[in-house]
N, C-alpha and C positions, 0 to 999 in steps of 0.2 A: 578537456576536460581529462584527469588524472584519475584510472579506477586500477582496482586488484589491489587496493593495499589499505593499510589499518587504520590508515593515518589521513585517511577521504574526511574530506565538507563540504558536498555540494549543496550549493543554495538555493531556496527556491527558484530564483533567475534559471540556473542548470539544470532543475529539475524540468523546468519547462520547455528545454530546446530538448525532450526527450518524451514527455508527455503528453500529451491533446488535452488534458484537463485544464479548467481554467475557472476561476472563483467565479461564483461561493463553493465550486466542487472538488477544488485541487484538496488534495488532505492530505498530502507529502510535502514540510518545511524542508527536509535536510535529509539527505543521502549521509552515510555516516562508512559504509562499508561494499561496494559491492565486486562480486567476483561474476561477470557476465554468464547464462547459460547454468549458473551454477549455484551462487546464494546474494542478498543482499541485503543492509538493513535501513532503513529509516526512521523518521520520528516524526511525531506530530505531537505540536501543543495543543488543547480546545482551550481556549478563555473563556469561557462562559456569555461572547459577545455573539458566538455564531445563531442565526437564530432560528433553530430545530431547541435550544435551549428553552426558547420561550415556552415551548410547548411542551417538551418532552422530560421536566415536568416542570408549573410553576411552583415555587416556593420550593423546589426540591429536583432542581434539572441534573439527568441524565446522561450523558452519553448511551445515544440510541444505536443497539446491537447490528443495528445495518449500516452503520455510518464507518463503526470498528471495524467490517467488512469488507466495505470500498476502502480503505487505506488500505488493508492487507493485498487488496485486489491490485490496487496503486502501486505498492511496494513493489510487488511482484511484477508486475506487468514492467518496470524499470529494471530487473534483471536481465529480459527477452529484447528489450526497446535499445538498451545500449550496444549490442551486438549489431555493424555496419549491417550485412546483410538482411539482419531484422527490419531496420529502420522507417523501411517503407510500408510494415505492418500498421495494422492499427490495431489491437485487441478490442474483445467482445467480453465482458461476463460472461460465463457458461453454466457455472456451476459454486457450489459450495455444501462439501460434504464435511459430515462430524465436525462442524462448530459448537464451539462449548463457549460461552458465556460465562467466567468464574467469578470474578468479586465485576463491581459496578463501577464506573470512572466518572467522577464529578469534573465541574468547570475546575482550569488550573494545573489538572495532572499532563504531564507530557508519557506519551505511547511509543513503544519502541518497538517497531516490526521488523521479524526478524526471519525471513522466507528463504528456503532450497527447495530448490527447483526437482518435484521426481521426476518428470518425464515432460518431456516435447518433442511426439510423435504428430505427421500429418496438419502439422501447426494450432494444436492444440495441447497447449500449457499445464499442468498440475504441479502445484508449490502447496506446501508443507509450513504455515503460517504461526507464529508465535507473537504473542502480541503482550510489553511487559509495560507496567507502572511499576520505575525503575528495578527490585528485584522479581518483583512480585508478578506470576501469571495472571491474566488477564479476563483473557481467550487465545484459544488456538482452533486451529482447522486446515482443513483443505481449500483452496481456490482450484477454479481451473477458466480458463480464458481460450476463446477460439482468436486468431490472430489472422487477418489477410488483408491482401494488400490494399491501401487504402485508393488506391485509384480505381478501384472496381466499385466505389459508390459516390 
């Protein structure tokens, strides 16, 4: 797995080697850039076939904001878990600060998450996340995660 380059393209299978989530809850299709413990860029295309679109909303499907937050959290966790000394950690979602949803996201759109690590102290990571559809900012905010050794549970 090659990292720390602008020409990076990690597939879903590569991502599964790092992130613990699996279908239907793995929301990262591709990682296009990662600087471990610094920044990461990931992508996800929502096709409209995902189950949550059936009820959110019938005849007018809109991506739930909570799914955008989870996507940002998964991309952010990737940036921590790529570091060899942190590979044995498991990240738990701990908080969201100042998350704003600026535009609706509908089936067929590809979202690009750009996350930048703000701090990582005492196994608590805070990441600033911006979510784009094309050049348009659709959501942004700060994700907090707590990382523990996965052998403790």
